[in-house]
KEVO-377801 format. One record per residue: x, y, z of N, C-alpha, C in turn. Coordinates in steps of 0.02 Angstrom, whole numbers, plus 50000, padded with zeros to 5 digits. Example, Ala and Ser with C-alpha at 12.3 -4.5 7.8 and 13.67 -1.06 7.14 Angstrom:
! KEVO-377801
506604971650390506154977550390506604983550390/506424988850354506844994750357506455000250394/
END
This chain:
! KEVO-377801
500424994050000500005000050000500435006350000/500965006250042501425011950045501785012749978/501955007049947502305007449883501865010649829/501215008749829500755011649780500675019149792/500635021049856500575028149873501195031949851/501775028849862502415032149843502445033249768/502265028049729502275028749656501755033849633/501165033849666500645038549647500855045749658/501225046949713501435053749728502045055849688/502385050949658502985052449618502935049149549/502365050149517502255046949453502735049549400/502925055949405503385058749355504075055649363/504275054149426504915050849437504925043949403/504365040349410504315033849378504365034549302/504065039749275504095040849203504815042249181/505175046149221505875047749203506285041349202/506195037049254506565030749257506405026449195/505765026049179505555021849122505835024649056/505815031249049506055034248987506815033348979/507185034449033507915033649028508095026449014/507765021849050507905014649040507725012648969/507145014948945506945013148877507425016148826/507675022248839508145025348792508795021548788/509055019548848509685015748849509585009048815/509025005748831508884999248800508824999948724/508505005248702508425006348630509105007348597/509535011348629510195012648601510605006148599/510595002448656510974996248658510704991248607/510034990848602509734986248554509924987948483/509904994448466510084996548398510824994948385/511254996448434511964994948425512074987448417/511704983448456511784976148452511584973648383/511014976148359510784974048292511294976148239/511554982348246512054984648198512674980248200/512904978548261513494974248267513364967348237/512754964648251512594958048226512574957948149/512244962948120512214963248047512894964548016/513284968748049513964969848024514384963448029/514274959648083514634953348090514444948448034/513794948348018513574944047962513914946147897/513894952747884514204955247823514954953747822/515264954747880515984953447885516134946047874/515704941747903515814934547896515724932447823/515214935147790515114933547720515714935847679/515944941947694516534944547658517144940247671/517224938147734517804933947751517764927247717/517174924247717517094917747685517194918247609/516964923947582517064925047510517814925547495/518184928847538518914929247528519234922347534/518994918347581519274911547588519144907347526/518524908047500518354904347439518794906547381/518924913047377519354915547324520064912847331/520294912347393520964909647405521014902447381/520484898447395520484891447372520504891147296/520084895247265520054895247193520714897847163/521014902647197521654905247172522194899847177/522164895647230522644890247236522544885147179/521904883647166521754879047110521994882147044/521874888647038522094892146978522854891746969/523204892647025523934892347022524164885446999/523884880247029524074873447009523904872146936/523324874646916523114873646846523574877246798/523744883446815524204887246771524894883846767/525104881146824525754877746824525744871646779/525214867546785525154861646743525064863546670/524674868746658524554871046590525194873246557/525604876946595526234879146568526694873246551/526674868146595527084862146583526864858546519/526214857646511525964854146451526094858346389/526034864946394526164869246336526884868646314/527344868546361528054867946343528184861046313/527864855946341527944849246314527704849046242/527124852146229526854852246161527324855646113/527614861246135528084864846092528714860646078/528954857346131529564853246121529434847346075/528834844246081528674838646037528594841045965/528334847145957528214849545889528874850245851/529414851545887530054852245852530504846045862/530214840845893530584834545903530724831345834/531324828645826531524825745761531074819945741/530914815745790530494809945774529804812245751/529524816945788528854819445771528864823145705/529384827045693529444830845631529484826045571/529864820645579529934815845524529264812745508/528874811045559528214808045547527744813145516/527764819445540527284824645521527384826945449/528014826645424528144829345357528354823945307/528284817545326528484812045280528044812145219/528354810945160527974810945098527764803945078/528104798845107527914791845095527834788445162/527364784045164527204780845228527674774845238/528044774845295528474769345316528274767545387/527854762445393527554760845457528074758645508/528584755245486529104753145533529434759245564/529594763945520529914770045545529444774045590/528804774345572528314777945613528254774945682/528204768145684528114764745749528734765745791/529314765245759529944766045797529984773045827/529844777945787529894784845811529374786445865/528764783945856528244785145906528424781845972/528694775745968528894772246030529444776046065/529904778946027530424782946058530134788746097/529634792046067529324797746101528944795546163/528564790046156528164787646212528614785546270/529154782146254529604779846307529904785746345/530024791146309530334796946343529824800846386/529174799646375528654803546411528324799746467/528304793246464527904789346512528124790646584/528754790846595528984791546665528914798646691/528974803446648528964810546670528264813546669/527834811246626527174814346618526634809046622/526444806946683525954801546689525254803646666/525114810246661524434812446642524334812746567/524854810946528524774811046456524334805146436/523784806646402523334801346379523564798446313/523704802946265523914800646199524204806546161/524564804746106524854809846063524634808345992/524394813445957524194812645887524614817045843/524854814245787525254818045739524884817845673/524784823645644524424823945581524904825645525/524894821245472525314822245413524854824445357/524944830645336524504833245284524654830045216/525304828645204525474825745139525124819145129/525094815145182524774808545177524054808745201/523864814745231523184815445259523044809745307/523524808745353523484802945397523654805045468/523274802245517523424803145588523824797145613/524334798645653524724793545687524674794845761/524514789745799524364790745870524814786545913/524974789345971525324785646023524864785446084/524774779346111524304778546167523634776146144/523544775146078522934772446048523144768745985/522694765145954522904761745892523244766545845/523744764245814524174768745775523804772045717/523294768545691522914771445636522234774045660/522194775545723521554778145749521464785345725/520914786345688520754793145664520314796645716/520534802445734520144806545782519644810545742/519004808245739518514811745695518404818945715/518424820545780518304827545801518874832045778/519494829545785520064833545763520054834245688/519884828845654519854829045581519334834045557/518764834045592518234838845573518464846045585/518834847145638519084853845651519564856145597/519994851445574520474853345521520134854645455/519574851145444519234852045380518774858245380/518644861045438518214866945442518624873245434/518274878945431518614885445425518814888245493/518644884745546518784887345613519524886945627/519794892245657520494892345677520554889345745/520944884045751521024880745816521494884745860/521334885245925521784888845971522424884845981/522974888345980523614885145991523784885146065/524004879346088524244878446156523714880546208/523074879846190522524881046236522134874546244/522004872346305521664865946313520944866446290/520734861246255520034860646233519764854146264/519244854846303518954849046336518484845646286/518604839246275518194835546228518174828146246/517724824746213517634817546225517834813846161/518384810146166518604806346107518354799146114/518304795746060518054788846060518614784146037/518814779946081519354775246067519044768646043/519324765945989519064759745961519294753846005/518834750346034518984744546076518514738946057/518814733346032518414727446014517824729145969/517964733245921517444734845873516954740145897/517054742845955516594748145980516974754445997/516604759746013516914766146032516824767246106/517384768346139517364769646211517444777146223/517004779946263517024787146277517594788746325/517984793646305518534795946348518574803546345/518614806846404518664814146407519394816146416/519594820946376520284823246378520304830746369/520884833546385521034840446370521564840446315/521384843246259521814842846199522174849446189/522844848846177523264854646160523484853946087/523384859146048523554859045977524164863545964/524594860945918525164864845896525244863645822/525244869045782525294868445710525534875045682/525704874945617525904881045582525574881145514/525394887145492525094888145426525424894045393/525434893845326525724899545290525264905645296/524604904445291524114909845300523584907445348/523174912245371522664910545421522114906145393/522024906345326521464902645298521664895745273/522324894245273522544887645249522534882645306/522444876245286522504870845335523244870045353/523394867645413524094866945433524454861645392/525114862645383525514857645348525584851345390/525554852345455525584846745501525394849145569/525214844645614525004846645680525164841245730/525264843545792525374839045848524814840445898/524494835145921523954835645970524134831346029/524174834546088524314830746150523664830546189/523414824746202522804823746241523004822046313/522774826246360522964825546430522364822946468/522494818346514521954815946557521724821646602/521074822646610520824828246652520944827246726/521174821246746521264820046817521784824646848/522254827046808522754831646837522434838146862/521854839946831521494845846854520934844046901/520554838846883519954837046922520124833646987/520694830346990520874826847052520954831547110/521284837147098521374842047152520704844847176/520264846347128519604848947146519194843747181/519254837447159518864832047190519054831147263/519704831747277519934831147346519644836747389/519614842847362519324848447400518584847347412/518224844947361517504843847368517354838447419/517774833447425517644827947472517674830347544/518034835847557518114838247626517444840947652/517104845247614516494848647638515874846647598/515884840647568515314838847526514664838547567/514704835947629514094835247669513804842047689/514224847247690513994853947708513724857647648/513794854747589513534858047529514044862147493/514684861747512515204865447477515454861547417/515484864747359515714861347298516084866347254/516554863547214516914867447164516774864347096/516624868647047516464866346979516914870046930/516974866846870517364869846816516914870446755/516904876546726516544877746664517044878946609/516944875446552517394876546496517194882846458/517524884046403517404890146365516694890446336/516374884546329515694884246303515174884346358/515384884946420514914885146476514684878346498/515044873146483514864866346504515284864246563/514974860146607515334857746665515824852246645/516444852646670516934847446658516874841846709/516754843746772516724838746826516014837546850/515544837646804514834836846823514704829946853/515014824746824514884817946847515174816746916/515734820146932516054818946996515644821647054/515264826947043514914830247098514244826947114/513964823347068513334819847079512794824747105/512774830547075512284835647095511664835347052/511134838547077510514839147040510634843246976/510474840546917510594844346855510244851046855/509654851446884509294857846886509674862946926/509974860746981510364865347023510974867746985/511304863146947511894865146909511704870146854/511124868946823510894873746772510754880546803/510424880546862510284886946897510934890546914/511444886746937512074889846956512414893046895/512414889446840512724892046779512364898446755/511694898346758511304904246736511414910246782/511464908946848511564914346896512244917746885/512764913646872513424916546860513414920746796/513084918146745513034921846682512654928446692/512094928146730511694934146742512094939246782/512454936846832512834941546875513384945046835/513724941446793514254944546753513964949646703/513354948346678513044953046631512774959246667/512484958346727512204963946764512744968646790/513284965746815513814969946843514214973346789/514194970546727514574973446672515304974546692/515564969846730516234970646758516724966246720/517324968746713517854964846681518264961046731/518044960846794518414957246845518404949746831/518964946546844519014939346832518774935346892/518634938646948518414935147008517904939547044/517414936247075516894939847112516484934747152/516034937447194515594933047233514934936547242/514404932747252513734935547262513314930347298/512724932747324512254928247357511644927347313/511394921147313510794919647274510424913847307/509774913247292509354908247326509124903047275/509154896747296508894891247256508514886447302/507874885347285507454880747324507454882647398/507314889147412507274891747481507924891347519/508464890047485509124889847518509564895047485/509864899247527510294904447501511024901947499/511354903547443512044901247433512494907247422/513124906247443513654910947426514044907947367/514034911547311514344909047250514964913247236/515534909847225516154913147208516414910247143/516624914547097516874912047033517534915347016/517944911746977518614914046958518764911746887/518934916446845519084914846775519834913646767/519994907846734520704906146720520824907446646/521144912946632521224914946562521714910446525/522174907246561522674903146527522364897046494/521834894346524521504888446495520794890046472/520594896546478519934898846455519374895046489/519424894246555518914890746594518764894846656/518194893046688517964896646747517874891846805/518154893746863518064889846924517484892646964/517044888346989516474890347030516514886947098/516354890747151516294887847218515624889947247/515234885247271514574886547299514564884147371/514244888147415514244886647486513604889447517/513214885647556512604888247589512784893747639/512394899247638512534904747685512374902847757/511924897947767511764895747835512384892947869/512804889747830513424887147857513874892847881/513874898347841514274904147860513984907447923/513304908247924512994911447981513054907248044/513124900748034513184896348092513784898048135/514294901148103514894902848141514774908448191/514234912548177514134918348221513554917248269/513274911248273512744910048321512984910948393/513594908648405513884909748472513974917148486/514174920848435514244928048442513574931348457/513044928748426512374931448438512164930448511/512304924648538512154923348609512534928148654/513144929548637513544934248677513244941248674/513004943148616512694949848609512074950348653/511654945148652511054945248694511234945648767/511724941948787511944942048857512194949048877/512594952048833512854958748847512284963848851/511784963048806511214967648807510834967248873/510734961248898510384960448963510784963649019/511444962849017511864966049069511784973649066/511804976349005511724983548997511044985949020/510524981849009509854983649031509814984249107/510104979449141510104979749215510494985849238/511074987049206511464992949225511084999349210/510714999449154510335005449135509795007049186/509455001849211508935002949261509235005849324/509795003049346510125005449407510355012749398/510675014049341510935020849329510355025749319/509825023649284509265028149271508905030049335/508865025349382508555027049447508955032449482/509615031749481510045036649514510005043449479/510045043449412510005049749375509315052949382/508795048749379508115051349383507975054749449/508245051949502508145055049568508455061949571/509045062749539509365069249538508985074149494/508735071749437508335076049393507675078049427/507385073249462506725074449492506765078749554/507335079049586507395082449650507135089649648/507355093949601507085100849601506345101149585/506105096549541505395096449525504985094449586/505215089249621504865087049681504845092349734/505415095849743505435101149793504955106849774/504935108449709504485113749686503755111849697/503585105649680502895103249691502715103449765/503175101349807503035101249879502955108349906/503375113049882503335119949905502675123149883/502485122149819501865125049794501265121849827/501285115249834500715111549861500585113349934/501105114949972501015116350043500665122950055/500665127450005500365134050014499715134849977/499405129249955498785129649916498235125949952/497615127949935497035124749965496975117449944/497175116049881497135109249854497835106649842/498135102949890498815100449881498855095249825/499475093749806499605089249749499305082349762/499325079949825499085073249839498335072549829/497975078249830497245078049823497015079649752/497495079749706497315081449637496955075649605/496695076849546496385071449508496915067849468/496785066849404497265063549360497835068249343/498395065249324498965069249302499555068449348/500155069949321500755069449360500955076249386/501585076649411501815082949441501845088649389/502045086949328502085092149276501395095049260/500895090649254500215093149241499965097349299/500165095449360499975099449419500295106349416/500955106549400501295112949393501005117049336/500815113749282500505117249225499845120349246/499455116549286498815119149310498925125349355/499415124749400499565130449444499815136449403/500235135049353500505140349311499945144049274/499485140249245498935143349208498505147649254/498365145049314497985149149362498355155549379/499005154949390499395160849407499415165849349/499475163249288499495167649229498835171249220/498275167849234497625171149229497585176949278/497835175749339497825181149388498285186849368/498875185049340499335190249318499045194249260/498705190749214498385194249158497855199149183/497465196649232496945200949260497265207049295/497815205749331498155211249365498455216149314/498775213349261499055217749209498515221749174/497945218449163497395221949131497145227749174/497075226349239496865231649285497385237249288/498025235249290498555240249293498575244349228/498485240849171498485244449107497895249249103/497315246749125496725251149124496825257249168/497145256149226497275261949270497745266849235/498295264049207498775268449172498455271949113/498025268449076497705271449018497215276849040/496875275649095496405280649120496775287049141/497335286149176497715291949198498025295649139/498265291849090498535295149030497985299048994/497405296048988496835299348956496635305548996/496675305049061496495310749104496945316749091/497605315649088498055321249079498015324049008/497955319848958497875322348890497235326348883/496705324048916496065327648915496135334548947/496485334749002496585341249036497005345948993/497525343248961497955347448920497565350548862/497085346648834496695349148777496125353748798/495785351948851495155355548868495255360948921/495835361048955495955366149006496575370148987/496595376149010497165380448997497665379549054/498025373749053498485372049106499105376449104/499355378149162499975381949168500465377749209/500855373649174501345369449207502035370849177/502545370749221503215371849195503475365549161/504045366249128504325360749088504485354749131/504755355749191504935350149234504325346149254/503785349649271503165346149290502885342149231/502885345349172502635341849113503065335649097/503725336449103504175330749089504035325049137/503925326649201503785321549251503125317949236/502615321949218501955318949202502005314649139/502345317149088502405313449025502775306849036/503295307049078503685300949091503275295849130/502925298349181502535293749224501945290849186/501615294849145501025292549107501215289449040/501875289149025502125286248962501825289748901/501795296348905501575300448848502185301548803/502115299848739502685299648694502875306448665/502485311648678502605318048646503235321348676/503705323648634504275327448660504065334548679/504475337748721504295344448746504645350048707/505085348348662505475353448627505325353348552/504695353648534504515353248464503875357148452/503635357248391502995360548375502435355448379/501815357948385501245353548394500675355648348/500255350748333499635352048296499115347248323/498485349248319497925345048341497545342848279/497445336248275497065333248220496425330448249/495865333448229495205331448255494835327348202/494595321448221494235317048175493505316848197/493055319648157492355320248175491945315248134/491545311248169491155305948136490595309048096/490525306948033489985309347990489345305548004/488775309047990488105306048002488065303248073/488215307548121488285305148189487625302448217/487065305448197486415302848221486305295748197/486455294548134486395287748108486895283048143/487485285548158487995281648194487735279548262/487405284048297487135282448363486585277148360/486185277448308485625272748302485865265848278/486365265548236486585259248207486975254948256/487355257948300487825254248341487645254648415/487805249348451487725249348524488275253548556/488215254648621488715258748655489405255548651/489425248848658490065245348655490365245748586/489945245048534490195245448465490435252448449/490075257448474490285264348462490965265748494/491055263148554491705264048587492265260448549/492105254448524492595250648485492795254348421/492305257248387492445260748324492855266948337/492695270748390493105276648405493825274548422/493885269048459494555266448475494935264448411/494575261248365494885259248302495085265348261/494675270548261494855276648225495505279548251/495575279648318496195282248347496795278048327/496715271448333497285266948318497485267248245/496995267048200497155267048128497475273648108/497175279248130497455285748112498145286648144/498225284448207498865285148240499405280948205/499205274948183499685270648148499915273848082/499445276848046499625280047983500065286247995/499865290448044500235296648057500925295148086/500985289648125501615288248160502185286648111/502025285148049502555283948000502965290347987/502655296148004503005302547992503075306648056/502535306648097502535310948156502355306948218/502685308548274502505305748339501825308548358/501385304448387500725306848404500435303048463/499935305948495499555302848548498815303748533/498405298448544497695298748529497275299448592/496675302248583496235303448640495515302948617/495115298848653494405298048639494025302748686/493675307548657493315312448698492585310548711/492415304148696491755301448712491195305548681/491295308248624490785312148590490795310148517/490635314848473490625313248402491305313948369/491835314748409492495315548379493045312748425/493615311148394494215309248430494765313948408/495315314048446495845319048434496525315548434/496965317848390497665315848390498085322148401/498565321748448499035327248458499675325348421/499875329448373500455327848331501065331848353/501645328448354502275331748366502605333148299/502695339548282502955341448217503665344048226/504165341048194504855343648200504895350948176/505375354648205505425361748190505565362948116/505965358648085506155359748015505685356447965/505115353847988504665350347944504345355047893/504265352647832503955356547778503345352847751/502895356747722502295353947691501915349447740/501815351947800501495347947852500775346247832/500395351447808499695350247793499605345047738/500015345347685499945340547630500145333547653/500665333147695500885326547719500345323347763/500085327247810499555324647854498935322847814/498775326847763498185325447722498245318747688/498825317247659498905310747624498865304947673/499135305847734499105300447784498395299347809/498025304947819497335304347843496885301247790/497015302647727496625299547674496695291947676/497285289547691497395282347698496995279647757/497005283247813496615281047872495875281047857/495625286147821494915286347802494725280247760/495175278247716495035272447674494975266147715/495425265047763495405259047805494785258947849/494615264547880494035264847924493395263647884/493345266647825492755265547783492705258347760/493275255147746493265248347721493045243347775/493285244347837493165239447889492555240947933/492375247347940491835249147986491245252647952/491295253847887490745256647848490505263347875/490965267447898490805274247918491325278947887/491165285447887491635290547864491745295647919/492295299247914492415304747962492755310447925/492645316447953492955322547927493535324347972/494095326247943494695327947981494805335547980/495005338148038495155345348044495855346148072/496295349648035496995350548054497085357648080/497315358248142497415364848171498055367948146/498155374548158498815377548144499335374748192/499975376348181500525374048223500635378748281/500905375748336501095379748394501705376548425/502085380548463502725378048490502695376348564/502115377148596502065375848668501495371048683/501595367148737501075362548759500465366448783/500575372248816500025376148843499535378448789/499775379048728499345381448673498915375948643/498995369748666498585364248638497845365448651/497675368648707496975370248721496685374548666/497055379748645496815384148592496795380448524/497305376248513497315372548449496715367848444/496535364748501495955360248501495315364048485/495225369748517494625373848504494615376148431/495205377848405495235380148335495045374548288/495305368448299495135362848255494405361048262/494125361848323493415360348333492985365448296/493195371848298492815377048261492845375848186/493405373248162493475372148090493005366748064/492795362248108492375356648085491695358948060/491485365148078490825367448053490845368147977/491445368747949491495369547876491405362847839/491285357547878491035351447845490385352947809/490015358047835489395360347804489525362347731/490115365147717490285367347650490585361647608/491055357947637491465353247598491185346147598/490705344747640490385338247640490755333147683/490465327247685490755321747724491425319547694/491835316547736492475313747714492975319147694/492845325347716493285330847698493875331247746/494405334747724494995336147766495075343747766/494995346847824494975354047831495615356547865/495905361847838496475364947871496385372447871/496735375847915496635383047927496775387247865/497255385147825497445389147766496875389647716/496535384047703495985383947656495385387747683/495245386747748494645389747777494715397247787/495325399747784495425406947792495075410947737/495005407947678494655411247623493925412447640/493625407547674492925408347694492855413647749/493315413447797493275418147853493345425347829/493745426347778493875433247754493385435547700/492895431247683492405433147632491905438147662/491865444047632491435449447660490705448747640/490545444347593489855443647571489435440447626/488795442447628488345439847680487825435047651/487775434547585487275430047556487365429447482/486915425847450486945424947378486615430847343/486715431347277486485437147239485725437447236/485455443647237484735444847233484465442547166/484875443247114484655441347047484505433847044/484925429747078484805422547078484155420847114/483995424647166483375423447202482775424847157/482815430247118482265431947073482185426647019/482745424246993482715418946942482395412546970/482545410947033482255405047065481505405947073/481285411847094480565413047103480205412347036/480505414946984480185414546918480135407246896/480655403246907480645396146888480135392246928/480055394046993479565390647035478855392047011/478725398246991478055399946968477895396246903/478415395246862478305391846798478335384246806/478495381746865478565374546878479075371446830/479605375246815480135372946769480695369746811/480685363146815481175359646858481895360646834/481995360846768482675361746742482955368546763/482545373746756482765380446775482865380846851/482405377446888482475377346961483135374146981/483285368446950483905364846968484525368946951/484525372046892485105376046872485205381946919/484655385246937484705391046981484925388947051/484655383247074484845380647140485595379247143/485875376447091486585374947090486995381247095/486785386547060487155392947063487105395947133/486505395547163486415398347230486855394647280/486845387947278487245384147326487995385047313/488185386347251488895387747237489105394147273/488675399347271488845405547305488825404747380/488355400647405488315399547477488955396247503/489245391847463489865388347483490455393047490/490425398847460490985403647465490945407747529/490375407647563490275411847623490575408447684/490635412447738490825409247801490235405247827/490365401247879489865396347901489205399647921/489245404847960488635407847988488225411147933/488545414647887488185417547831487895412147785/488255406647777488005401147736487385398047768/487385397347834486805394547868486205399247862/486335405747872485785410647866485515410747795/485955410247745485735410247675485315404147660/485455398647693485055392547682484345393547707/484275396547767483605398047793483245403047747/483625407847723483325412847677483075409447614/483465404647588483265401147527482625397147539/482595393747596482005389647611481385394047618/481455399747651480895404247660480665407047592/481145408447548480975410947482480565405847443/480775399547445480405394247410479705393547438/479655393647504478995392747536478515398447517/478745404647522478315410347507478125410547434/478605408747391478455408847319477915403747302/477955397847330477455392747316476775394547346/476785397747404476145399747435475795405147395/476195409647365475895415247327475785413547254/475965407447234475885405547164475155405047146/474985407047083474295406647060474045399447057/474515394847047474345387747047474605384847112/474185383247158474415381147224474835374847220/475325374547266475755368547270475375362747300/475655356947291475345350947320475365351347396/474865348747429474855348947503475465345647534/475675340147504476255336647533476875340947531/476955344947479477535349347474477515354647528/476935357447541476865362547592477035359647661/476835353447672477005350247736477765349147740/478065347047684478795345947682479165352347701/478975357747669479335363947681479225366547752/478645365147779478505367347848478925363347898/478985356747886479365352547933480115352747919/480305354947859481015354747841481425359547884/481135364947905481495369747947481705366548013/481315361548036481505358148098482105353548086/482175350948025482725346448010483355349947986/483285356247969483835359747937484455359747982/484355360848047484925361048093485265354248100/484905348848082485195342148088485565340048025/485465343647971485835342047909486555344247917/487015339947898487715341247910488065344747852/487785344247791488125347047733487635350647688/487905355347650487505358847600487255354147546/487645349047531487425344247480486785340747501/486745338747565486145335347589485545340047589/485655346447605485105351347604484865352347532/485345352947486485165353747415484755347747391/484985341747406484635335747383483945335347414/483875337247477483225336747511482725341647480/482935347847468482475352747438482285350647368/482775348547328482625346647259482185340447256/482295335647300481865329647300481145331547316/481055336147364480385338247383480045341847325/480415346347292480125349947236479955345347178/480395340547163480265335947108479675331447123/479615329047186479065324647203478385328147194/478365334647210477725338247207477585341347140/478095344647111477975348247048477885343646989/478145337446993478055332746938477375329446940/476985330346994476315327546999475825332046962/475465329246915475005333246874474405335346916/474115341246902473525343446938472965338446932/472625337146986472065332346986472285325347000/472925323846991473165316947004473255316047079/473005310647110473065309847182473795309147202/473965312147258474655311847283474785304947312/475215301147277475355294347299476005293847340/476425298947335477075298447368477025300947440/477335297447485477315299147556477785304847572/477595308547622478025314047643478525311347694/479095308847667479585305547711479935310547757/479915316947738480245321847782479875322547848/479215322447844478815322847905478945316647948/478955310847916479065304547953479755304547985/480265306747947480945306847975480985311548034/480645317248028480655322048083480335319148146/479765315848137479425312748194479865307248225/480175303048182480595297648207481185300448247/481515305448218482085308448253481875311648319/481315314848318481075318148379480925313048434/480625307548415480465302248465481105299348493/481605298048451482225294848474482645299448517/482535305948513482915310648555482505313148615/481845311848616481425314248671481015308648703/481245302348696480865296648724480805297048799/481265300548833481265301048906480745305948932/480405309548886479885314348906479235310648918/478975310548980478345306848993477755309448953/477775315848933477205318848897477235317648822/477745313848799477825312648727477255308348701/476895311048649476345307348619476195310348551/475715307448515475535309848449475275316948452/474875318548502474585325248506475115330548515/475605329348560476125334348572476555335448510/476705330048474477115330648414476735334348359/476085332748350475685336148298475615343548313/475525345248378475475352348396476125355948381/476695352948396477335356048383477445357148309/477235352348267477355352748195476785356248157/476255358348196475685361848166475365357748110/475255351348125474915346748080474385343148120/473825341648089473285338248126473515331348147/473245329048204473425322348229473245316948178/472665317648148472435312648100472905312248040/473085318248013473525318447955474215315547972/474495317748029475155315448049475155307948063/474635305548098474605298348114474565294048051/474165296348002474095292447939474755292347900/475085298247896475725298547860476245293847892/476285294047958476795290047993476655282547986/476025280547995475865273447992475945270747921/475785274947872475865272747803476595271747785/477045275647816477765275047801478095269647843/477945269247907478295264747954477915258347967/477295257847946476885251947959476775250848034/476815256248072476705255948144476455262848165/476035262948216475765269348240476295273148278/476155279648289476625283848326476695281448397/476145279648430476175277448499476575270848505/476465266148458476845259948460477595261148448/477745265948404478445267448390478785270448452/478405274648489478665277448551478815271848601/478355267048608478455261448654479065257148634/479125255748568479695251648545480355255148559/480375261748548480985265448561481165265248635/480665266148678480795265948750481015259048773/480705253748746480895246948766481605245248742/481785247448682482465246248657482985249648701/482835255748723483295259348767483325255948835/482755253448859482745249948924483175243548921/483115239848865483525233748858484265235448857/484445240948824485145243048822485395244848892/484985248448931485185250348999485245244249044/484805239249035484845233149075485495229249060/485725229448998486315225648978486965229248997/486965235848996487585239549002487675242949070/487155243449110487205247149173486915243049230/487225243649287486985240149347486525244749387/485925246049359485445250449392484785246749400/484365249349443483735245949459483225247149404/482705242949404482175243649355481805250249365/481725252449428481385258749441481745264549409/482425264549414482805269949383482745269749307/482735263749279482655263149206481985265849184/481465264249222480785266649204480775274249203/481105277349251481135284649253481535287549194/482075284049175482505286549122482165286249053/481715281549043481405280848977480725284248973/480515287649026479915291749022479265288049033/479285282149066478675278449082478485279949154/477855281649166477635283549233477445277449273/477065272749243476805266949278477285261049271/477575258749327478055253349325477725246749306/477105245649329476755239449311476625239249235/476435244949207476335245249135476975243649097/477545246049124478185244649092478335237149093/478215233749151478335226549155477915222849103/477295224949096476845221649049477095222548977/477285228748959477535230048892478185226048878/478645225948927479295222748918479215215248907/478815211948949478735204748942478365202948877/477895207148857477545205848795478015206448735/478485211048738478945212248682479525207348680/479835205848738480435201648741480305194548765/479715193248793479565186448815479825184748884/480195189248916480465188248984480375194749023/480445194249089480405200249130481055204049126/481055210449146481675214349144482245211149184/482095208349243482625205249283482915199049249/482485195049219482725189149182483155191249122/482955196549089483335199049032484025201449055/484055205049111484685207549137485135201749158/484845196449188485245190649209485555187049149/485165186149097485425182849036485985187049005/485895193549005486415197948976487055197549016/486995197249083487595196749125487965190149114/487575184649106487885178149093488275178249027/487975181148976488315181648911488955185748916/488935191148955489525195348963490075191649001/489885187549052490385183649088490715178549043/490315175149002490595170248955491065173648906/490865179448882491285183148834491935185348867/491895187648931492505189748966492965183848978/492685178048994493105172049005493455170048941/493105170448886493425168748821493985173548805/493885180048822494415184948809495025183448851/494925181348915495495179748958495875173648931/495495168548909495825162548882496205164148820/495935168648779496285170648718496925174348734/
END
């Protein structure tokens, strides 16, 4: 039980021991296998060398005997007795027998392997033989002489001659040496001497070698120049095996394409692998073969294999002992760390679930990192808040701080702006801000403003050091550090801001207008620069959305002394309105708006109201009354005029209203809805939903339109009544407050303009299917899950 507990508490130690032991065993095993296979290869190579040595010894003996027979053949060819027989022109048998006997007597004692001697006389066309009947004709030799084939001189030819015995032919195998001379290569020889040697001088040596290892399967064979076995009968081998051996040698010599006279290879026959060694004897034009089963060779290393296994087991035991010692030293710091951490935690290591010490340390590490991330996040948020606080004060307050104080604050808050340079304020104002507020939630709006700062700061930072600030309104600000010697600052910043506008529009589908302040050399002047850049943004009214405004360009508007557009253009517009000439109206409108764009902001705004009043009075005094819908549009348009951000939108709104009404023929029912009235009502509800007195009657009274007319217009456009739209707007705001703020339902009811709390509960549950408290609980759970995922990421 104690042993199990010990292993359970030190499972990683056990793993270390097992891994080290397994590694040592693997290394020793691999080395043992390598040694064993190398020993096999070495043994095969050694045995191949031994076989070559045997064949070389046989070759040496063969060459020695061949040289002896060749010299004998040459000496006989010039022997007087042989010469007399070979060139005699008349046959004298007594003389032939006498001379042949002389030759035979001189050879019998010295050359016991001589089988017979044949002398060919071309003049008499007769063979004379010693060692066989004197008139024995050698048909094979005779056939060779009669053919066109050139016989090899002094090269043994293995053949079977037939000796006449008692009227029959007896088969005898001999090695024949030829010696002759011819005047030309194509003529038959004038005479020839043939010495037939018994093959025992060659085969006897090989036969003795084969008898030693015959039971083990070792054999030596001889192949003649035609690829036939000379000693086939002596070996008593399977003919199929001999055929296989001959084919394998032939295939090996062809595949290797080698000119080597000796080589060895392994090949398999009938599931038995053999080591084949061959040696070519060029002096006699024959090949020696030696075949040996590889199992016999491998049998020599079986004892070596047992030794390797024994050594491996010894190393394994030593590896386990050494690995335990090494593992304890490796584990010691890990065990101490686990014990130290475990002793200071609520859940010690012994009470963990599955896993070893490393998994426990990993678990503790992840928990610690989560806490550190949370701490870093809190610390970063604190630092970011303080940095935002000081930048906000520098921009919005006229601070009077000396250089040392500013340097200390900038260093502590990690503000990157240097103190010895020029500065400019770049203000980025969100276009269509009302639509921006309606489209996005509070969190999304904060994210987009943050993205605007980051993207613009990233683009600007390629040229100028800058710091960004979110003022929690319809704009964000960048403070730029401009080097003293910098040139073309406005054009450089403009090109960089255009790039930022492109990225923001691409990813967030919004636009913003940029305002670049003049330069200043002191931090204290940033307050004035901010106000200047903020004042410049009103000229978005002139230049439209997505504009980039700088003080140099806007100075032309500020210095313009005109207060309005030309009186002549106003008269032309009145005349076109009376004639209901849309083309003339449009042309005149374009000229009027062109002149308005040249004015300063306040005169341009006043001129716009003047233009609207002129259109309204002209239509009212026209002999042909305007459509009722147009009169309503013009009456309600003055309420929307202050919400229009650009002259282009005002121009389009007026022209759309005029086209919708003036293109309708007299007597034709007005089918087009007055969307300006509907938009005004919608905007008013979304900005005044917190007013408890908000209702159809109060809105109709303010717009000077009957309740019936206003209600019908709104419902026809929105497919919902004014009262229902008010309730939906209030409920949407209540849901947003429940999700984003930790306030009570009573406070929410007061904020959205509902007097009766019970009525609010009824409306909320009918719309969302749950009570306000249940809705808030679900929202909090979703936020917790989202926060957890952010931490894990």
